[in-house]
N, C-alpha and C positions, 0 to 999 in steps of 0.2 A: 363842673360835674355833669356824669350823665346819670339822670335820672329813670331812664327807661328800664323797665324791670324785666329781668329775663322769665321767658316762660318756663315753668317748672317742668322738670322732663318727667314723661309718663312712664310710670312705673310698669314693669314686665312683671305681671303676677296672674296667675290662673285664679278665677273664682273658686270659692270654696264649693264642693260637691262635684266638681266637675276635671276631668283628666284629659293628659294628651295620650296619644300612642303613637309608638315609633315603626318604622318598618318591619322588624321581627315580629312584634306583636300582631301587626295590621296582619303579616302573611299568616302568620299561626292562627289567626281567628278566622280566615278566609279559608283555610283548609279545615278547620273545625266546623263551620258553617257550609261548607259543601259536604262534608260528610251527614250531616244532621239533615239537608235537603235530598241526599239519596235515600235515607234511610225512610222520609217521608214519602218520597214518590215510590217506593215500593208498596206503600199502603195505597195507593191511589190518588193523594193529596196535589192539587196544584197549585201554583203559586200567584199571589194578588199582593197588590201594594197600595198602600192607602196614603194620605199625605200626613205631616207630621202636625197641620193644624185643623182642627175640626171647631162648628159652632161649639160653644160650651153647653148649649142645651141637648145636645147630640151625645156627649160624653156624660151627661146627667150629674154634672158638677156645680150646680147652682145650690147655695146655702137654702136650707129650708125655710119656706115663707120670704125669700128676700131676692132683689133682683141682681146681686152681684154673685161672682163664682165663689165657688169654695177656694180657701186660702191656699189649698194644698197644690194648687193647678197654676201654672203660667198664664196670665191670661189677659187680652187687652183689647179695646173697642174698636171697631172697623169704622170707616167714614159714614157708615150707615147706622152708626150706633150698634150694631149687631154684636154681642159678645164673643170673640173668638179664643180657643185656647190651644196649646201645645200639648199632644195626645197624653194621656195619663197611663193607659196599657194599648194594647193592640186588638181588645176583644171588642171595645166601644165602638170604636172604628168600623171595623168588622160587620157588628148588628146594623150599623148604620148603611155600610154597602151592600150588605146583603139584603136590606129594606128596599132601597131605593132600587135596586135591579132585581126583585126578588121573581119577577114574571120570565126574566129570560134566562135566569141562573138554573142549573138541572138541579133536583132535590132528590137525596140528599147533596147539600153541596160540602165538597171535602177542599179545603184549601189550607195553605202554609204561608207567612210571612215572617220577616224578620227585619227588625229596625230600633231605632232607639226612642225610647219614653222618657218623659221628663216627669220631675215630681218637685213641687216647690215645698220643700219640707226641710227641717234642720239637718244638713250632712253630720256625720260622724263616721267612725270607723267602721268600714264595709257597707255604709250608706250615701249612695251619690245622689244626684239632683238629675243626672242623665245617664241613662243605662242600656244596655240592648236587650231586647227580648225575641226568642223566636217562639212562636204559636204555631199551633195546628188546631183546626177545627171542623168538625161535621155539623151541619145546620139542617135542619129539617127530617129529623128523624127521631123518635122516642125511644126504638129501640137501644136497650141497654147493652147490646153488643157494640154499638159506637163506642161506649164508654169502656167496655173491654178490650176492644182495639187499641186505643188509646195507651191504655196500659202495658198494652205487649209491644206497641211500637216505642215507648219511653225506653223498655228493656233493651230492646234490640237496638238503639240508638247510643244507648249507654255503653254498649258491648263496643259496637262499630267505633265509638269513640277511645276505645282503650279502656275502659274500666272493667275490671275482671267481675266475674260472675262471684257471688259473694262479697264485694265489695259495696254491692248497692242493694237498695230493695224499692219496689215502687208498692205502697201502700195504698189500700183504699178503702172508703167506708161510704156512708149515705149521708147529707143531711137530715133525712128523713129520720134515721135510726135515731140520731139524736135528740132530735125534735121530739121522737116518741120515746124515748127514754126519759126526758125531763118531763113530757106529760106524765108517764106513769109514776113520777115522782111527785106529782099534785105541784107541778110547777107550770101548768096551763094557763092561759087567759091573758088579757091584757094588764090585769093587775100585777103579773110578775114578770113582765117584760124587763126590768131594770134589775131584777134577782137573776135570770135567764143570762143577761148579758154578764153578769158579775160570775156566773157559772162557768161559761165558758170560756172568758180569760183565765179562769182559774185552772180549766182542764189545759188549755193551752200553754202552760206552765210547768207541766208532767215533767218533761227532759231534765229541766233545770232543777225542779224544787222535790220532784219526786212524791211518791205516795203521801209520806206526813205532809209535806208541805200544802199539795193541794188538798188535803181533809182540813188543813188548819183554815184555808182560805175558802173552804165551802162553808165553814163553821161560823166562829166568831170572828175570825181576821189572823193575822202571821205579823208579827214583829221581825223584821231582818235583822242581821248582825250589825248594822248601822244604828239600828233603834228605831227605823223609820216602820210605823205601822202601817197596813193595808187592813182596811176593811172588809168583813168577810160576807159572805151570801145569807149566814145565819141561819142554815140548814138542818132541820132536826137529825139526829142519827141515824134514823132511816131512810131520810131522803138521800143523805153523804152516803150512805151503803149502796143503794140503788142509783146512784149516779157513779161511784166509784168504780161499777162493774164493766165500765167499758176498759179498765186496765188490768181485767183480769181474763180475758179470752184466750190466753197463750195456754191456759190448762186442757189437757189432751186425754181422753180415753187411753187408759193402759192396752186396749186393743188396737190400738189405731195403726202400729208398725205392721200388723198382719194384713190391714185393709188396703195401703199402699202398693202400687206397682213397682218394680225395679227403680225405673227410670222415675219415680215421683220420691223415693228414698233418696236418690242421688241428688234431685234439684229440690229437696227440702230443706227450710230452716228449722232448726230445734230447740226446744225450750226447758228449762231447768229452774228449779226455786233454789235460791241463798239469800243468806242474811247480809245486808247492808247495813254496816255500822255508822256510816256516813247518815244515813236516812231513816236510821233506827228502827228498822224491820223486815221482814222476808219482800224479797222483789223476785220476780220473774226475769230471768236473764234468756235472752235471745242470741242464739249462735248458726253462722252460716255452716257451722261444721259438726259433727257430731261430738257428745261429751257422754262420758260416763254420766249414768241414771238421767240423758236427757232423752225427750221425746219428740218425734218430727211434726212438724205444725202442718195440720190439714185444714184448707180453707175452709171445705165443706163442713169438717167437722166442728170448727170453731162457730160456724154461723149456726150449726145444729144446736149448739151449747147457747147460744143466746135464744133459740126460740123456746129451750125448755125455761129460761130464767124468764121471759116475759110474754109467755104465753096467753095472756089475758089483754094484749095490747093490738089493736087493728092496724095502728101507725107503725108499729115495730115489726109486725108481721109482713106490711107492704113491703118495708124498706128490706128487709130479709130476703124476700123472694127476689127482688131486683138484685140482690149483693150475691145471691146464690146462682143465678142466671150468670153473673160475670165470673164466677167460681166454675162454674162448669164450662163456660165458654175457655177459659184461661186453660183449665185441665185438659181439655178436649185438643187445645193447640200444645198441650206439653210444656206450662209453663208452671214449675212447681213455687211451694211459698218462698222458697230461697227468693225467688226473683219477683214475684208478686203475691202480695199477702194482704188479707181481709185483717184490716187492725183498726177498731172501732173508736180509738184514741187519737184519730185524724180529725183535727178542727181547722177548716180551712173557710175565711168567707163570713161573716156573721149575716152578711146582707146579700150576696150575690149569688151564692147557688142554691139549688133547687131539689137536687138528687144526688147520684154518686160524687163524691170528692176523691182525689187522689193525690199524692206525692211522690216525688222522686227523691229519694234520701241517700247518701254516700255513707257508707256505714265504716270506712277506713279511717284510721286516725293519723292527724298530723300535730304537729308543733306549733302552740299558740307564741306569741312575742316573748312570754317567758322561758319559753322551752316546754312548757307542760303537754303531754298529751292530749288533744280535743279531738271527737268526731267532726267529720267535714259537714254533715247534715244534708239539709235540703238544698236542691239546685233546680227544683222546676215543680210544678203541681198544675191541677187544674179541677175541674168538674163540668155537671152540668148547670146550664143556666137558661131555664126554658123562658124567662120572660123578658131577657134583654131586647131581643129582635122585636118582639110585639110591643114595646114602646113607641116605636113607629106606625105599626101597623092596625094596632086596637084589638090584636090576636096572639095569643102566646105560640110561638113557634119554637118547638124543641130544640136545643142546640146543646153541644158540649165540646170542650176544649180542653188542651194542655200547652203549657207556657214554659220554656226554659229559660233561667237566669243566664245568659251568655257568658256576661263578666265573671259571675262567680263560678260557673261551669270550666271557664278558661282557667280559672286560678285553682279547682280541683285537678284539672288536668295535668297542670303544670308542676302537681305537687306529685303525682304519682309518674311523672316522666313519661306522658303518652307520646308515643311517634307521632299523633297528630298535630301537636303543637309544640314537641319539644325535638323537631326535625335539626337537621344541621344548619349553620348560619347560610341566609339566604346568597345566593352569589351575585357579586355586583357586575358591571359592564365590564367588558374590554375597555381599558384607558387609552386613547392614542394621544400621546404626549406632543405638545407644541414646543419644539424647540428653536426653531427660527418663525416669527411672525410674516414674514415675507413668502414662506412655503404654505402658509395656512389651508389654501387650496388644495394642496398634494395631500393634505392630513386630512382633510375633509372627505376627500375621494376615498381614503382607506375607510372610513367610519362609515361611508355610502356604501361600499362594499360588504363590509360585514352587514349592515344592517339588513341588506338584501339577501342573504343567506339566512337570516333569521338568527343571526348573534346581536344578541345585545351589545352596543358600543355608544362610548361618548368621546366627544373631542374636548379637551380640556379647555377650557376657555377662561381661566384665570391669567396671571401675568407673572408667576413665580417661575423659578430656574428648576432645572430637572429633579433635584433632589426634593423639592417640597413637590412637585407633580407626582412623584413616586408616593411620597408619604400621603397624598392626597387619594391616591389609589388604593393604597392599603387601608383608610379609613372610609373608602367605599365598598369594600371587600370585594375587589377586584382579584381574580386569579390570574390574569394576563396584562401585560402592559406592551404597547407597539411604543418604540423609540427607533427615530430617523434623525441623525446628526447630518451636516456636509460630508463626514467621512464615508457613511452609509450611502448617502444620495448620490456621491460621485460614482460608486460602484454599482448602483442601481438595485440597493439591498434596503433591506429592513430588520431591525434587530427586535427579538422577541423574548420578554422576559417573563419567566414564570415566577411568580411574585411569592407562589406558597414554598416551593423548592428554595426560592432566595432567602424567605425566613428560616427555613429548616437549615439551610447553609451557615446563616448568620449566628445561629445559636449554636453551632457544631465545631469541633476543634479543627484544625488543619491536619492533625495526626489521624484522623478518621478514614480509613480503608478507601471507602467510595468517595472522599473528598472530591478530587478531580473531575470522577464522573458525575456527580451533581455539579459541579460547577458548570461543567460542560453543558448539562440540560437545562439549567437555572438561566441561562442566556444565550442566545444563539442568533445567528444571521441567516437569511435566506435571501434569495431574489424576490423582489416587489410582486410577480406574478404568481410565486406561492403563498402569499400572505393566509388565506383562507386554508390552506392545507395545513399551514404551521398552528395557525391559533386554535384549529380542531383538534391536533394533536395534544398541544397543553391543555385545553378544554377536558380532553378526555381522560387525562389523568387524575383528574379529580372530581 
């Protein structure tokens, strides 16, 4: 008996949280990235590239008070026992790059970069361990004009990608405003850090739970439909009322319409109040189009409303000064609230941001897996992070940035059939069939002639017969195939097959009026010297 054990076959299986991409998706993504780059370049940003791997310390991903990396990053030790990690985002590597090259870089330094980032987290629907981001950052200025320009650029970029005006909104807020509101609600001090975290998490669930659900989480807590109980922040009714004001700024003065210029009315979002049975109360509804009894939203009026509510808070006043300047800059550039809107309910990054924050949200509806309409939601965001570069320099360096989730935005553009990603099937190369191995040098010369003329061409390198080679050409999405058997070779000719017309002919009836004409055009012979002319004729048809 043969006791030699067979080596088990390696299983071809993709790791969880990762994905493969085919040529069509790669080509569509490249077109999308090219459009984003062009938009960023118009704003004066230049390209920079950082490596996939950084020192873990540079990423700020060590566990508190421990000498090992956070479990959320993919890490390993180098031969010098230094911890290295795959980058978690594109911002921390940029901070390291700027700090390392600070003296030679122009300030402010405006750059963009695209690339994959990695998260060592449990994957799930829509959650991947590897995904692409496209970032733009301005480092070296504390002017909120830099934040306002990022909002404008985000709006311009979405429209360049085919998202219609009214199907998106760039929302902006300030971390300082959130901090000031919680201070006004007597939630300041180290003793309230845990409670503030619960409050911020509750506020971030407004879109899913509505006002009633958030109020429960700010109070004693909430029991969901499954019976699971979430502990609340245990705020007093007065504290809850103050915190909940961030969801009520869409109230607008009745005189608002008369104050707006014609272009502002055309580029405004509108607010109205309605009763929501599911949420059990009145809710503010915002629409990109005018409705009966709806009022246009003015960013400056909304900010003024907040000033009246928190007139005694210096921190809120400082935040509103910055937000008002952003709103004025957007207005001067003729961006209305339909495109760029102050929304104090935007909560991004509990530890990352130090000032203005913004979020790009798609407002159109798509169908979920169960066929129910859902809003697509956020596809990007960012904000001011004045402390990140300072980790390397011992002094704060002002910086602000915006990041697009490329994979999520790609899915959104596919959903609306954007021409940027939903273009025609990428055309394959001209396929030169090999019907006689002894003549392969002759076939190779045809391929070289086509390539020298700038036409993508491929010599069939398999061992199959003519029919299989033509099927291969179809799978390669080729428009044209070059055929030369012994009969054509004796005449000094080559046969040109139009594969697109050939497929149309195969699906047609012989009774079709133009059947004979189609057949003549679908395959014809020309002298070898006319190869280029004939191929160009076929390619020009499609």
